[in-house]
C-alpha positions in Angstrom: 156.6 78.2 230.9 153.7 80.4 232.3 150.6 78.7 233.5 147.2 79.7 232.1 146.4 81.7 235.2 149.7 83.4 235.2 149.3 84.3 231.5 145.9 85.8 232.2 147.3 87.8 235.1 150.1 89.1 232.9 147.7 90.1 230.2 145.4 91.8 232.7 148.3 93.6 234.6 148.6 96.6 232.2 144.9 97.2 232.4 144.8 96.9 236.2 147.9 99.0 236.5 146.3 101.8 234.4 143.2 101.6 236.5 145.3 101.6 239.7 147.0 104.7 238.5 143.5 106.1 237.7 141.7 106.8 234.5 139.6 109.9 233.8 136.1 110.0 232.6 134.8 113.3 231.2 131.1 114.0 231.0 129.2 117.2 230.3 126.9 118.4 233.1 123.5 116.9 232.9 124.6 113.9 230.9 125.0 110.3 232.0 128.5 109.1 232.9 129.7 105.5 232.8 132.4 104.6 235.3 134.2 101.5 234.1 135.2 98.7 236.3 135.8 95.2 234.9 138.2 92.2 235.0 139.9 91.4 231.8 139.5 87.7 232.7 135.7 88.2 232.3 135.2 86.3 235.5 131.6 85.9 236.5 130.9 88.2 239.5 127.1 87.6 239.8 127.6 86.2 243.3 130.5 88.5 244.2 130.6 91.7 246.2 131.7 95.0 244.8 131.5 98.5 246.3 131.7 101.9 244.6 132.7 104.9 246.7 133.5 108.5 246.1 136.8 109.1 247.9 136.5 112.8 248.5 135.4 114.5 250.5 134.4 111.8 252.9 134.0 108.4 251.2 130.4 108.7 250.1 128.7 105.4 249.4 127.8 105.5 245.7 126.7 101.9 244.9 127.1 98.5 246.4 126.2 95.0 245.0 126.3 91.9 247.0 125.3 88.6 245.3 122.1 90.1 243.9 121.3 92.7 246.6 122.1 96.3 245.9 121.0 99.9 246.8 118.3 99.9 244.2 116.4 96.9 245.6 116.5 97.5 249.4 120.2 97.4 250.5 120.7 100.3 252.9 123.6 102.7 253.1 123.6 104.7 249.9 124.5 108.4 250.1 121.6 110.7 249.6 123.4 112.6 246.9 123.4 109.5 244.6 120.1 107.9 245.5 118.0 107.1 242.5 120.7 108.1 240.1 123.1 105.1 240.0 122.5 101.8 238.3 124.6 98.8 237.1 124.6 96.5 234.1 123.0 93.3 235.3 123.6 91.4 232.1 127.3 92.2 232.2 128.0 90.8 235.6 128.6 87.3 234.2 131.4 88.8 232.1 133.1 90.4 235.0 131.8 93.9 234.3 131.1 95.9 237.5 130.7 99.3 235.8 128.0 101.7 236.9 126.2 104.6 235.3 125.5 107.9 237.1 122.6 109.7 235.5 122.1 113.4 235.2 125.5 114.3 236.4 126.2 117.5 238.3 129.5 119.4 238.9 129.3 118.1 242.5 129.7 114.6 241.1 133.3 115.4 240.0 136.0 113.6 242.0 137.9 110.4 242.6 136.0 107.1 242.8 137.0 103.6 243.8 135.6 100.3 242.6 136.5 97.7 245.2 136.3 93.9 245.5 136.9 93.4 249.3 136.4 89.6 249.3 138.9 88.9 246.6 142.3 87.5 247.5 144.1 89.8 247.1 141.6 92.6 247.5 141.2 94.5 244.2 140.5 98.2 244.0 140.2 100.3 240.8 140.5 104.1 240.7 138.5 106.3 238.4 138.4 110.1 238.3 135.1 111.7 237.1 135.3 115.2 235.6 131.9 116.7 235.1 132.3 119.7 232.8 130.3 122.8 233.3 127.6 123.3 230.8 127.2 127.1 230.4 123.6 127.7 231.0 121.2 130.1 232.7 121.5 129.4 236.5 119.8 132.4 237.8 117.8 131.5 240.9 119.7 128.2 241.3 123.3 129.3 241.8 124.3 132.0 244.3 125.8 135.0 242.5 124.3 134.1 239.1 123.4 137.5 237.6 120.0 138.4 236.2 119.8 138.9 232.4 121.2 142.2 231.1 119.3 145.4 230.6 119.6 146.5 226.9 118.5 149.6 225.1 119.0 151.9 222.1 120.8 155.2 222.9 120.5 156.6 219.4 119.5 155.4 215.9 119.7 156.5 212.3 119.0 155.2 208.9 121.7 152.5 209.0 123.4 152.8 212.4 122.4 152.3 216.0 124.2 152.9 219.3 123.3 150.2 221.8 123.8 149.9 225.6 124.0 146.8 227.8 124.0 146.9 231.6 124.9 144.0 234.0 124.1 144.7 237.6 125.2 143.1 240.8 127.2 140.1 239.4 129.5 137.9 241.5 131.9 136.5 240.3 132.8 139.1 237.6 131.1 138.3 234.3 132.4 138.6 230.8 130.0 140.8 228.8 129.7 140.7 225.0 127.6 142.0 222.2 126.7 139.4 219.5 124.7 139.4 216.3 121.9 136.9 215.7 124.4 134.4 214.3 126.4 134.4 217.5 129.3 136.5 216.2 131.0 138.7 218.7 130.7 142.4 217.8 133.3 145.1 218.4 132.5 147.3 221.4 133.8 150.1 223.4 135.9 149.5 226.6 133.5 148.2 229.3 132.7 150.6 232.1 133.2 148.6 235.4 132.3 149.6 238.9 132.2 147.7 242.2 129.8 147.7 245.1 131.0 145.3 247.8 131.8 142.0 246.0 129.5 142.7 243.2 130.2 144.0 239.7 128.3 146.6 237.7 129.3 146.6 234.0 128.1 148.8 231.1 129.1 147.9 227.5 128.3 150.1 224.5 128.5 149.2 220.8 127.6 150.7 217.4 125.9 148.3 215.0 124.8 148.4 211.4 122.0 146.7 209.5 121.9 142.9 209.3 119.5 140.4 207.8 117.6 140.3 211.1 118.6 143.5 212.9 118.5 141.5 216.1 121.4 141.8 218.6 122.2 140.0 221.9 124.0 141.2 225.0 125.5 138.1 226.7 126.9 137.9 230.3 128.9 134.8 231.2 130.2 133.7 234.6 132.4 130.7 233.7 133.3 129.9 237.3 129.8 129.0 238.1 128.7 127.9 234.6 126.2 130.7 234.3 125.3 132.5 231.1 122.4 134.8 230.5 121.4 137.1 227.7 118.8 139.5 226.4 118.0 140.4 222.8 117.2 143.6 221.1 115.5 144.4 217.8 116.8 147.6 216.1 114.1 149.4 214.0 116.4 151.4 211.8 114.9 154.7 210.6 113.6 155.0 207.1 115.1 158.1 205.4 112.8 161.0 205.8 111.8 162.7 202.5 112.9 166.2 201.8 110.3 168.7 203.2 108.2 170.7 200.8 108.1 174.5 201.1 105.1 176.6 199.9 104.8 180.5 199.8 101.4 181.3 201.2 101.5 185.0 200.5 102.7 188.4 201.7 101.1 190.4 204.5 101.8 193.5 206.5 103.7 191.2 209.0 105.9 189.5 206.3 105.9 186.6 204.0 104.0 183.5 205.1 105.8 180.1 204.5 104.6 176.6 205.0 106.7 173.4 205.4 105.3 169.9 204.9 106.8 166.5 205.4 104.9 163.2 205.2 105.1 159.5 205.7 107.9 159.6 208.2 108.9 157.2 211.0 109.9 157.9 213.7 108.1 161.1 214.5 109.9 164.1 213.0 110.6 167.5 214.5 110.3 170.5 212.2 112.0 173.9 212.6 112.3 177.1 210.6 115.8 178.7 210.6 117.4 181.7 208.9 120.6 181.5 207.0 122.6 182.0 210.2 121.0 178.9 211.8 118.8 180.9 214.2 115.5 179.1 215.0 112.6 181.3 213.9 109.3 181.6 215.7 106.5 179.5 214.1 102.9 178.4 214.7 102.2 175.2 216.5 102.9 172.2 214.2 99.9 170.3 212.7 100.6 166.6 213.2 98.7 163.5 212.0 99.7 159.8 212.2 98.6 156.8 210.2 100.1 153.3 210.5 103.0 154.5 212.6 104.0 157.2 210.0 103.7 160.9 210.6 102.7 163.9 208.5 103.7 167.3 209.9 103.1 170.9 208.8 104.8 173.9 210.2 104.0 177.5 209.2 105.9 180.7 209.9 106.0 184.4 208.9 109.4 185.8 207.9 110.7 189.3 207.5 113.5 190.5 205.2 117.1 189.5 206.1 120.4 190.2 204.5 120.1 186.9 202.5 116.3 186.3 202.5 117.3 182.6 202.6 115.2 180.4 205.0 115.5 176.7 205.9 113.0 174.1 206.9 114.9 171.5 209.0 113.6 168.0 209.7 115.1 165.9 212.5 113.7 162.5 213.5 113.4 161.5 217.1 116.2 159.3 218.3 118.2 159.9 215.1 121.3 161.7 214.0 119.6 162.3 210.6 118.9 165.9 209.7 117.3 166.9 206.4 117.3 170.5 205.3 115.4 172.3 202.6 115.9 176.0 201.8 114.1 178.7 200.0 115.4 182.0 198.7 112.8 184.9 198.6 112.9 187.8 196.3 113.1 191.2 197.8 110.2 192.3 195.7 108.1 189.7 197.5 108.5 191.7 200.7 107.8 195.0 198.9 104.7 193.6 197.3 102.9 193.5 200.6 102.4 197.3 200.6 101.5 197.4 196.9 98.9 194.7 197.6 97.3 197.1 200.1 97.2 200.1 197.8 96.0 198.0 194.9 93.3 196.6 197.1 92.2 200.1 198.2 92.1 201.3 194.6 90.3 198.2 193.5 87.7 198.7 196.2 87.1 202.3 195.1 86.8 201.3 191.5 84.3 198.6 192.3 82.3 201.0 194.5 82.1 203.6 191.6 81.0 200.9 189.2 78.3 199.7 191.6 77.0 203.2 192.1 76.8 203.9 188.4 75.0 200.6 187.8 72.4 201.4 190.5 71.9 204.9 189.2 71.4 203.6 185.6 68.8 201.2 186.8 66.9 203.9 188.6 66.9 206.2 185.6 65.9 203.5 183.2 62.9 202.5 185.4 62.1 206.3 185.6 62.3 206.1 189.3 64.3 209.3 189.1 65.0 211.9 186.3 68.3 213.7 185.6 68.3 217.2 183.9 71.3 219.2 182.9 71.4 222.9 181.8 73.2 223.0 178.5 73.1 226.8 178.1 74.8 229.7 179.8 73.1 232.7 181.4 73.8 235.8 179.4 73.6 238.0 182.4 74.3 236.6 185.8 72.6 239.7 187.2 69.5 239.6 185.1 66.2 239.6 186.7 64.8 236.4 187.9 61.4 237.6 186.9 62.0 237.1 183.2 59.0 235.9 181.4 58.5 232.3 180.5 59.2 231.2 176.9 56.1 230.7 174.8 54.6 227.3 175.2 56.6 226.6 178.3 55.1 225.8 181.6 58.1 226.5 183.6 57.9 229.3 186.1 60.5 231.6 187.4 61.2 229.3 190.4 61.7 226.2 188.3 63.9 228.1 185.9 66.4 228.8 188.8 66.5 225.1 189.5 67.2 224.1 186.0 69.9 226.7 185.7 71.7 224.9 188.5 71.3 221.5 186.8 69.2 220.0 189.7 67.4 216.7 189.9 63.6 217.0 190.6 
């Protein structure tokens, strides 16, 4: 029959065996990791000696406790890498628990550890493997090779689509580059353009995006080998659809027919052009542009001459956009002919007004007796008769005056 001590050893053996084989402890980087070491017998070890060491690369002293003395209260010898980060469970020593806690773990803490009781007979050593998992975070400036955040930009934009560009420069090791929406979903993209310069990578990634509830997109560069991730975000201000331009006929001149094109309340800034039916850009005056609250009003005037179609277009294109809006106008051939008619009509109208003005002034002068008008209502019986004919009875008119009256003169 087994003694009590033998029974306790038998019960403890599987645990000690598993510890001897080594157990693994996983901890995310930056967290606190507990490395277990305890006797299943719960033997009081307050007055015992136990020593924690990191086996690789060169048996670093992690923590030592010796009957109340330890590295945290004056005992010398602790490795600088662990100083101030390791503690034990003082209230658990009476229960045989020699576990320690390593605070704010780093990837460099990963490795094999031993928890040894050198004064026990036989000497007991437990093996623990600590695996500190990379937390992917921004390590730029702290880790060699960690790339700076990407450069992002908008190559082109329309009412509901945008073409985006992301550049990662001088990365080592090679990063994975992705476009994501504001919810973190990976977006489809073109094949990345990769170039090398020495041991460093230069990557460009293009994508086409559509409207979302936020219109915010992220370019993310990840270097898993060194646990580095960085990103930059981009807001896409999709274009509001520009209204159709308004065309006005200003009139016909000797040079042609004058047309005006207006578009208002547009963002981004629009560019206006006049074109004929073949798509040729027509000469025009300088555009008149005004802006209010980020929205633009633009007017563009031109003078056109007859073509085979007499069809003309005002074309609106917004800066940085694929969007093109076209408004056309068809002019009557008579409109071009009317320009000469307008000139003749104007000349005749001017003459008519001049005659009326002269008649009005003349009537005023006669009415006010400023001048007198006399007309000869009779005919001379004999054109060769003597001018010395006697004056009619009662008349005061002399021979000289008679000659004047015969010619209907004004005196």
